[in-house]
N, C-alpha and C positions, 0 to 999 in steps of 0.2 A: 530641441535640446531640453527645454523646461519640462516637457512631457516625459522624456526619458529619465530625467533626474527625479521627478516625482514618482515615477514607476519604480525606479531602483530603491528609493527611500521606502516606498510601500512594501517592496519585496523584502527589504532588510527587516522591517517591522514584523512581517509575516513569519520570516524564517527564524527570527530570534538571534541569540548570540552565535558567533561563529569565529573560527580561526582560519584565516586564509580562505574565506568563503565556504569552508566545510562545516556544516552544522552537525549537531548531535541528535541522532534520531532515537536514542534509547529513552524509553519512558517507563518509569516504574508504575505498574498497574496495581490495583487493589489485591491484597494477598488472599484471594479466594481460591478454592479448589474446584476442579472440574466435577468431582464426584458430587458436590452439593447442588449441581445444576440439574433440573429435571430434563429427562431425555427429550420430551416434546419441545421444550424451549430450545434445547441445544440443536435440534434439527431445523427449527425455524430460523434461528440466528446462527448461521454456520460458523462464524468466527467467535470463539469463546471470549476473546478480549472485547469484542464489540458488545457481547452480552453483559460483561462486567460493567462496561461504561454505560449501558442502558439502565441497569439495575441501580447503580450507585452514581448518580450524576448530581452536579451542582449547577446553579443557575448560570454562573459565569462561563464555565467550560462547555455547557450543553444548553446554550440559550435557545437554539433552534428546537430541540426536543421539548424543552420547557414551554416555549411559545406554542408549539404544536398542540400540546395537551390543553393549555389554557384556551386557545382559540377554538378548539373543538368543543370544549364545554360551553364557552360563551355563545358559539353559534347554535348549539342545541338548545340553550336557554332562550335565545332569541326566537328559535323556531317554535318553542312552546308558547311564547307570548304573542307571536305574530302568526297565529294559526288561521288559515283561510276559513271564512264563515260558511262556505257552502258545504263543508264537512258535516255541519250539524243538520243540514237539510236532507241527508240521506236516510232512507227508510230504515235500514238496519243499523242499530246502534253498534253492533260488533264491527260492521263494515266501516263505520265512522271512526272507530278506535284504530283500526288498522290503517286507515288513511292518515290519521294524525301521527301514528308511530312512524309511518313511512316519511311523512313530511319532516319530522324531527331529524331522522337519520339522513335526509337529503341535504340538510343545511351545511354540514362540514365538507361535502364533496368538492365544492370549488376550492376550498383551502387545501385539501389533500391533493387535488389536481395541480395546484400551483407548486406544491412542494415536490411533486413527481417530476416537474420540469426543471428543477434546480440542476445546474450543470455539475456533472461528476467527472472532473478532469482525470485523464489517465496518469496515475502515479504523480499527481500534481496538486498544488495548493493554489486556490483562487482567492478572490476578494473576500469571500465569506470567512476566511481564516482570521481576518482582522477581529472578528467577534469572539475569538477564542476557540474556534472549532478546527477540526482536522479532516483529512481525507476520509478516515474511518467514521467520523461523526456524520458526514453527509451520506456515506454509504449506508450507515445505520438508519438515517432519516429516510432514505429511499425505501429501505425494507419496511420500516414501520408505516410510512405513508402508503406504500403499495398494498400492504395487507389490510390496513384500515379502509383504504379506498374500495378494495374489493368486498370487504365484509359489509361496509355501510351501503354500497351499491346493491349487494345481494339482498340485504334486509329491506331496503327501500323498494326494490323491484318486487319482492315477494309480497310485501304489505300492500303495494299498489294493486297487484293482480288479485290478491285475496279480497281487498276492499271492493274492487269492481264486481267480483263474482257474488259476494254477499249482499252488496247494495243493488244488484240487478242492473248494473250499468254495462254498457258495451266497452270492450277493451279498446282504448284509444291507441293511436299510433305510437304515442310515448310509451305505453305499456309494452308494446311489442319491442320497441327499441331497448327498453329496460331488460326485457327477457333475453334479447340477443346479446346485450352487453354482459349480463350476468352469466349466461351460458359460455360466452367466449372467455371470460375471466376464469371460470372453473376449468375449462379445457387447458388454458395456459398453465395453471397451477399443477394440473395432473401431468402435463408433458414435461414440466421442469424437473419433476422428481426423478424421471427416468433418463432424460436426456443429459442433464447437467453432470451426472456422475461419471459418464463415460466420454461424452463428446462435448467438451466445454465450448469449443469454437462454434459448433453447430448451435448450441444453446444460446450463445451470445448473439448470433445473427438472427435466430428466431425471436429472441427477446426484443431486438431492435425492430423487427418487422411487426410483431404484435403490438409493441408500444406505439408505433406510428399508426397502427390501425385503430387502437383504442382511443387515442387522443382526438382524431377527427370525429369519431363516432360520438364521443362525449360532448364535443363542442357543438355538433349538430343537434344533439339531444337537448341541450340547455338553450339552443337558439341564441348563440353568442352574438349573432349579427343584429338581433333586435333588442337584446338586453345589455346590461352593463357588466356582464361577467368577464368580458375580455380584459378588463383592467387587472385581473389576476395574473395575466401573462407578463405584466410589466416588470415585476421583480426578477423572475427567472431569466427573461430575455436580456435584461440589463446586465445581470451577472455573467450570462453567456457571452455577451459582446465584450465585456471587460476581459474575460479569459482569452478571447480571440486576440484582443489588443495586446495582452500580456505575452502571449505566444509569438505574436508578430514582432514585438520589440526584441524578443530573444532571438528570433530567426533572422532578422534583418542584418544583424552584425555577425559576420562570419568568425569562426574560430581559426586560430593559427596553429598549424601542425608544427610540433617541435622536433619529433624524431620518430623513426620507424625501425623496429627491430623484428627480425624473423628468427624464431627459435629453430632448434635442430629438427623437430618434428613438424615444422611448418606453420606454427601459430604466429600471427602477426600482432605485435604489441605496438599500438599507436598512442602516442602522447601528444596532447595539444593544450592550448590555453584559450580560455574564454571567461569573461567576467560574469559568472553566474554563481548562484548559491546551490549547493548540492550536498548530499551525504552519500556515503559509499554503499548504502543499501538500496539505492534507487537505480533506475536505468534511464537511458536517453536514446533518442532516435537520431541517426547520423546520416548525412547525405554528402557525398563527394562528387561534384559535378562531372569530372572527367572519368571517374570510375563507375559510378552508378547514378546517372543523372535523373532517373525517373521515379525513384522510390527512396523512402527513408528506411533504415534498418535499425532495429532495437539492439542495444548492447548494455550489459551491466557495467556499472561505474566502478572503477578502481582508483583510489586516491593516489595521484602520482607523486605528490610531495608529502607523503605520510611521515617519513622520518623527520623532515624539517618541522612539521606540525607538532610532533611529539616532543622534540627538543625545545620548541618555543613554549609549549604548555608546561614543561618541567621547569624552565627558567622563570616563567611568570608565577608559577606556584611557589617557587622558592622566594621570590620577591614578596609575594603576598604573605608568606609565613613570617618573613622578617618584619614587615610593616605591621602585621596583625598577629601577635602571638596566640590569640584565642583561636585563630583558624587552625593552627597546627595542633592545638590542644583538643579541639572538637573532633578532628578527623585523625583517628589512630593510624599512623603511617604503616604501610606494608612495603618493605624494601626487598626488591628482588634483584640480584646481581646479574648483569649482562655477561654472557659467556665470552665475549670478545672485547670487552672494555672494562675499565674500572669504575664506570659510572653506575649509579643506582637510580632506580625509578621509584617514586613514592606515589601512593594512591592519594588523589586529591578530590576536591569537589567535582561533581559532574559538570561538564561544559555548559549544560543548559542553565546553570545557576550563576554563571559568571559573565562578565561583560568585557569585551576585548575591543581594541582599537580597530578602525576601519582597515581592511586588508586590500591587497592588490588582486590582480587577476589570478584565478585559481588554475592549477594544473590538474588535468584529468587524463586518465588512461583507460583504454578499452582493449580487450583481447579478442581477436578475430580468428576463428577457426577456418581452415581452408576447405570449405564445403564444395567449392566449384563456382564457376561463373565469375561474378564481380569480385569475390574474395580472392581468387587466383590472380586477377588483374591487380588488386591491391598488393598482393604478395610480391609480384614481379615488378611493380612500379619503382622507379628510381626515387630514393629518399630526397635528394635535392629538388627534384621536380615536384614532389608532394608538398614540400615546404612553401612553394610559390602558389599552390592551389588553395583557394578558400574552401573551408569545410563548414557546412551549416548543420546546426543541431537544434532539435526540439526537445523540450523538457530537460531536466526537471526545473521547477521554479522554487519549490519550498521543501518542507520537512514533513513527510508522512509519519504517522505514529508507527513505532516499531517496538513491540512489547517484549523484546528479548530480555530486558532486565528483570522480568517477573520470575524467571526460572533461576533455580540455584545452580544447576549444572546445565551447560549448553554444549551440544555436540554438533559440529559443523562437518558435513560430508560433501565433498566435491569430486565428481567423476568427469574426466575429460575436460571439455570447455566449461563445465560447472565449477572449475577451479576459480574462475573470475568472480562470480557472485559470492562464492564461499570466502574468498580473500576480502571482498568488500565488506561483508558482515563482520569478519574478524577485525578489520580496521575500525569499523564503527564501535565495536565493543571496547577496543583499546583506547579510542578517543574518549569514551565515556568514563572509563576507570579500570580498575582491576577486577576481572571476572574469572570464574571457574569455567574454562573452555577446553574442550578436546577437539583437535583438528585432524581430519582423516582425508587424505588426497589419494585418488586413484587415477593414474595417468600412464601413458605408454612409456614415457621417459620422465626424468626429473628435470627437464629443461625449463619448464615453467617455474618450478620451485627455485631453481638457480637464478632465473631472470628476476625474481622478486625476493632474493635472499636478504637484501637490506631491510625490507619491510618485515619479513618473518623474524629476523634477529631482534628488531625492536618490539615486535608483537609478542615474542616469547617472554620479554621482561614485563609484559602487562597482563599475562594470563597465568592462571594456576591450572596447569594441565599439560598434555603432551601434544606434539605435532608429528603425525605419521604420514609417510608418502609411500604408497604401494605402486611399484613400477612393473608393468606387465612385460616390458621388453628389455630395457637396459638401464643401468644406473651410472651416471657420470660422477666422477669424484669431485667433491666440493668440501675442502677442509674447513671452511668457515662455518658450515652448517652441521659439523660433527656433533656438537652438543646441543643443537637446536632442533633438528629434524631427524627422526629415525627412518632411514630408507630401508624398505623391505621389498624384496624381489618376489614377483608373482601376484596373483589376484587375491584379494582379501576374502575372508569368510565372515560375512556380515552377521551370521548367527553367533559366532564366537565373540565378535565385537559387541553385539547386543547383550550377551551374557555378562559383560563387565558391569553393566548398570542394573543388575538384578537387585531388588530390594532397596533401590535408591528412590528418592522422592523429588518431585519438581524438576524432572529432566526434560529438556526441550531438544529435539533432534531436528535439524534442518538439512535437507539433502537436495543436491542439484545434479543433473546429468541426463543421460539417455533414459528412455522409458523402461528399458530392460533392467538397468541397474537400479533405478528408483523403485521398481517393483520388488526387486530383491531386498532393498532396504526396508520397504514396508512390511514384507513378509517376516523378515528377521526380527524387527522390533515389535511386531504384533504378538509374537510368541512369548515375549517377556511378561511374566505375570506380576501383578501387584504394583506396577509402575505405569504412570500415565505418560505416553509419548505423543508428541505432535510431529508428524513427519510432513514437512512442507516440500513438495517436489515442483520443479519448474522445468518443463521440457521444451525442446526446440532450440531456437537461436537465442543467445544471450547477448 
């Protein structure tokens, strides 16, 4: 129990402020434009927000990147001062210079190797977040460490081979190992350029296989069993074991199913409770023993008690404004009338800057599409029976960075089951504050929109924009959503939708759904001239 309490306290420290265990993922990034980024750097660092954070970092938030640069420089300085004496006994002075250069570039390799082993949890935050870093920071650190490891290994290998040739020495077994390691790394880089674009799943598996091959090769090359290099494994392995413990403590306590609802078109809306911290831009893996006992299934998170959270935030802000008049003076209020009530919602400080009292168990909702197999079993299962069955979940633990707040205008597009992650991102934006957001749903019927009508009514008061629902089959009547959602019959023309944002700046487009529809979204928005669009697509199961 003491271990669980310590872990929960640590998780709360990692996740930051929250309301009912729902954290705020929106992070304001630096106001830089993509046009100012060189194309070569943009291709190396695929995430432009990651590149921003790399170019403009401070010691507190990016202590790992700062430490990496410092230790690389110190290790190279140490390599210059601690140069092997036999380099000076080589007949060729040029060969001696190449040996010395290779020795200097060899020194940082164990450090970069250590950083490559740092655990990168799946949409998760680990112990390293205590130092002010996030999931994207460690992902960035992996990219930088991988590229530097490859570059330094190639320089070291080439200098070693050239030094042997110029000095008249025989190529040692270590030189051959260097050449194989260098050639293998180049092959991996070439393969990733072609494979990652079209076949991400294949790329991910090949990456793991190659990574597992490179690590033993490097350990064998430096002869870790006779030297003290193995202590570099202590830090990453300790962090990895902590992450396993963190996930185990989340997994060992099952969630409690509250309700199950089946919509007219067959979607299953499952609501449950579990004392975890999350935000609605994340996903979690779900296992129901009697339905699917052998595998976890990933689903996007939808905040189940979204309306209660917004009411609580509004009441707390009103109290803060009364107790601290400067708060209301500093933040110019934006009042938007709700179409179905007389209440008003005022823009307040982002949740990330405020401290709230300890909350109770959080309510979470997932939307399951009837694809067949275990999903049909879940659809046909009795609700009362499900309430008695324990449900186990993995992830999420903390708050990954979500740079949605960097854009002036945000367009959320959800097609089919992509409605769930779209709604989750809309909830996250509403929890953060008032944003300019346009929402576009493409579904067979408007049953999902009706099922979450309370959330959409509240969300409409927190966004400056429109909510449209294109229904390809039928539209049910819903008087409460008359002034909130525009129901349109038929398939949308994404080209005409994209033309609305012509000549606008800082527009971020996020789309979810099937590969066919997401390809249509990409083609439509790529034709718009003079505007930078970022189309984020997520295919498969949500």
